[in-house]
C-alpha positions in Angstrom: 3.0 117.8 18.5 0.4 117.9 21.3 2.6 116.2 23.8 4.1 119.5 25.2 0.6 120.9 25.6 -0.6 117.7 27.4 2.5 117.9 29.7 1.9 121.5 30.5 -1.8 120.8 31.2 -1.0 117.8 33.5 1.7 119.8 35.3 -0.5 122.8 36.2 -3.4 120.5 37.0 -1.3 118.3 39.3 0.0 121.3 41.3 -3.6 122.6 41.6 -4.8 119.3 42.9 -2.0 119.2 45.5 -3.3 122.5 46.8 -7.0 122.0 46.5 -7.6 118.5 47.6 -5.9 118.6 51.1 -7.1 122.1 51.9 -10.6 121.4 50.5 -11.0 118.1 52.4 -9.7 119.6 55.6 -12.0 122.6 55.4 -14.9 120.3 54.6 -14.2 118.1 57.6 -13.9 121.1 59.9 -17.2 122.7 58.6 -19.2 119.5 58.9 -17.7 117.9 62.0 -16.1 120.6 64.2 -17.6 124.0 63.4 -20.7 125.3 65.3 -23.8 126.0 63.2 -23.2 129.8 63.4 -19.6 129.4 62.3 -20.6 127.0 59.5 -23.3 129.5 58.4 -20.7 132.2 58.0 -17.6 130.3 56.7 -19.2 128.2 54.0 -20.6 131.2 52.0 -17.2 133.0 52.4 -15.4 130.0 50.9 -17.9 129.7 48.1 -17.4 133.4 47.3 -14.0 132.4 45.8 -15.9 130.6 43.0 -17.4 133.9 42.0 -14.1 135.6 41.3 -13.4 135.8 37.5 -10.6 133.6 36.4 -8.9 136.5 34.7 -8.5 138.1 38.1 -6.9 134.9 39.4 -4.5 135.0 36.4 -3.3 138.5 37.0 -3.0 137.8 40.8 -0.7 134.8 40.0 1.3 136.9 37.6 1.7 140.1 39.6 1.7 138.9 43.2 2.4 135.1 43.5 5.3 135.0 41.1 7.2 137.9 42.9 6.7 136.1 46.2 8.0 132.8 44.7 11.1 134.7 43.6 12.1 135.1 47.2 12.2 131.2 47.4 13.3 130.4 43.8 15.4 133.3 42.4 15.7 131.5 39.1 11.9 131.4 38.5 10.8 133.1 35.2 8.1 135.7 34.9 5.7 133.2 33.3 5.9 129.8 35.0 3.9 126.6 35.8 4.3 126.8 39.6 2.5 130.1 40.1 -0.3 129.2 37.7 -0.8 125.8 39.4 -0.9 127.3 42.9 -3.5 129.9 42.0 -5.4 127.4 39.9 -5.6 125.3 43.1 -7.1 128.2 45.0 -9.6 128.7 42.2 -10.9 125.1 42.4 -10.7 125.0 46.2 -14.4 126.0 46.7 -15.5 123.2 44.4 -13.7 120.6 46.4 -14.6 122.1 49.8 -18.3 122.8 49.2 -19.1 119.4 47.5 -17.1 117.4 50.0 -18.7 119.2 52.9 -22.2 118.5 51.6 -21.3 114.9 51.2 -19.8 114.5 54.6 -22.7 116.3 56.2 -25.1 114.0 54.5 -23.7 110.9 56.3 -26.4 109.9 58.8 -26.0 111.0 62.4 -26.8 107.4 63.5 -23.6 106.2 61.9 -21.5 108.6 64.0 -23.4 107.7 67.2 -22.9 104.0 66.6 -19.1 104.6 66.4 -19.2 106.7 69.6 -21.1 104.0 71.3 -18.2 101.5 70.5 -15.8 103.9 72.2 -14.3 105.6 69.2 -13.1 109.2 69.6 -14.3 112.0 67.2 -11.1 111.8 65.2 -11.3 108.0 64.9 -15.0 108.3 63.9 -14.2 110.8 61.1 -11.2 108.8 59.9 -12.6 105.3 60.0 -16.3 105.8 59.6 -17.4 109.1 58.1 -14.8 109.5 55.4 -15.0 105.9 54.2 -18.8 106.3 54.1 -18.4 109.5 52.0 -15.6 108.2 49.9 -17.5 107.9 46.6 -18.8 111.4 46.8 -15.5 112.9 47.7 -13.8 111.0 44.9 -16.4 112.3 42.4 -15.9 115.8 43.7 -12.1 115.5 43.3 -12.5 114.3 39.7 -14.9 117.1 39.0 -12.3 119.5 40.3 -9.7 117.9 38.1 -11.9 118.4 35.1 -12.4 122.0 36.0 -8.6 122.5 36.4 -7.9 120.9 33.0 -10.5 123.1 31.3 -9.4 126.3 32.9 -8.2 128.9 30.4 -7.5 132.4 31.6 -5.4 131.6 34.7 -2.9 129.4 32.7 -3.0 131.6 29.6 -2.0 134.6 31.7 0.3 133.1 34.3 1.8 130.0 32.8 2.8 131.6 29.4 2.5 130.3 25.9 5.7 128.5 25.3 5.2 124.7 24.7 8.2 122.9 26.2 9.0 119.2 26.7 9.5 118.1 29.3 7.6 120.8 31.2 9.4 122.5 34.1 7.9 124.1 37.2 9.9 127.3 37.1 9.7 127.9 33.3 6.8 128.9 30.9 4.6 126.1 29.7 1.5 126.1 27.4 -1.6 124.1 28.2 -4.3 122.8 25.8 -6.7 125.6 26.6 -4.0 128.3 26.4 -3.1 127.0 22.9 -6.7 127.4 21.7 -6.8 130.9 23.0 -3.4 131.7 21.4 -4.5 130.5 18.0 -8.0 131.9 18.1 -6.8 135.4 19.1 -3.7 135.4 16.9 -3.0 136.5 13.4 -4.0 133.3 11.7 -6.6 133.6 9.0 -9.9 131.7 9.4 -9.6 128.5 7.3 -5.9 128.2 7.6 -4.4 124.9 8.6 -3.6 126.1 12.1 -7.3 126.5 12.7 -7.7 122.8 12.2 -5.4 122.2 15.1 -7.6 123.9 17.6 -10.4 121.5 16.8 -8.0 118.6 17.3 -7.0 120.1 20.7 -10.6 120.7 21.6 -11.5 117.1 20.8 -8.6 115.9 23.0 -10.0 118.0 25.8 -13.4 116.5 25.3 -11.9 113.0 25.4 -10.0 113.7 28.6 -13.2 115.1 30.3 -15.2 112.1 29.1 -12.6 109.7 30.6 -12.6 111.5 33.9 -16.4 111.6 34.1 -16.6 107.9 33.2 -14.1 107.1 36.0 -16.2 109.2 38.4 -19.4 107.3 37.4 -17.8 103.9 38.1 -16.3 105.1 41.4 -19.7 106.3 42.6 -21.3 103.0 41.6 -18.6 100.9 43.2 -18.2 102.6 46.5 -21.6 104.3 47.1 -23.1 103.7 50.5 -26.9 103.7 50.9 -28.6 104.1 54.2 -32.1 103.4 55.2 
């Protein structure tokens, strides 16, 4: 019976990654390659401030502001829905992708860029063909870390996505994620020791296995594509 929960989790996580990965990578490239030192000194802390906002605030923001805005585009969207939760979840993990990717890109030696310029490459070509491939392992690891963070997020999806397990999950309707199910059972009326309490340990074990798989993939990607410079 965990399939609807897995589907809801993957749906909201997928939406979040579609938001966080492109925006996070673009902001990282801008901060490391285009922004002046003064601009970088200001914008990077501002971006990282998003990570300090409590997730419950993000959840109510999605429920009370993002969903009404989405109703202008999708009139049939329900009050609790996967799309709103996924979009705001993407904003919540955006600082993680942006900050880690920016540090990784910034760490690529200046000599690598200068060698590319010496061969006649433009700045854009250098970024696309030299810098990003050199930082690929770190960017991939940061993306997988952000995915793990999205899968393990609780309050945003519990508040904005609803607590209705459905299969197959739909963007504009309520869904329930693995973490939201744990919250629902743990704060419900079930007595401690009841059979339903055993299910939250099973769901928690499933979350642990998913995180372990993602971290293992990240480890092998770093080992396979890591670039070392003298």
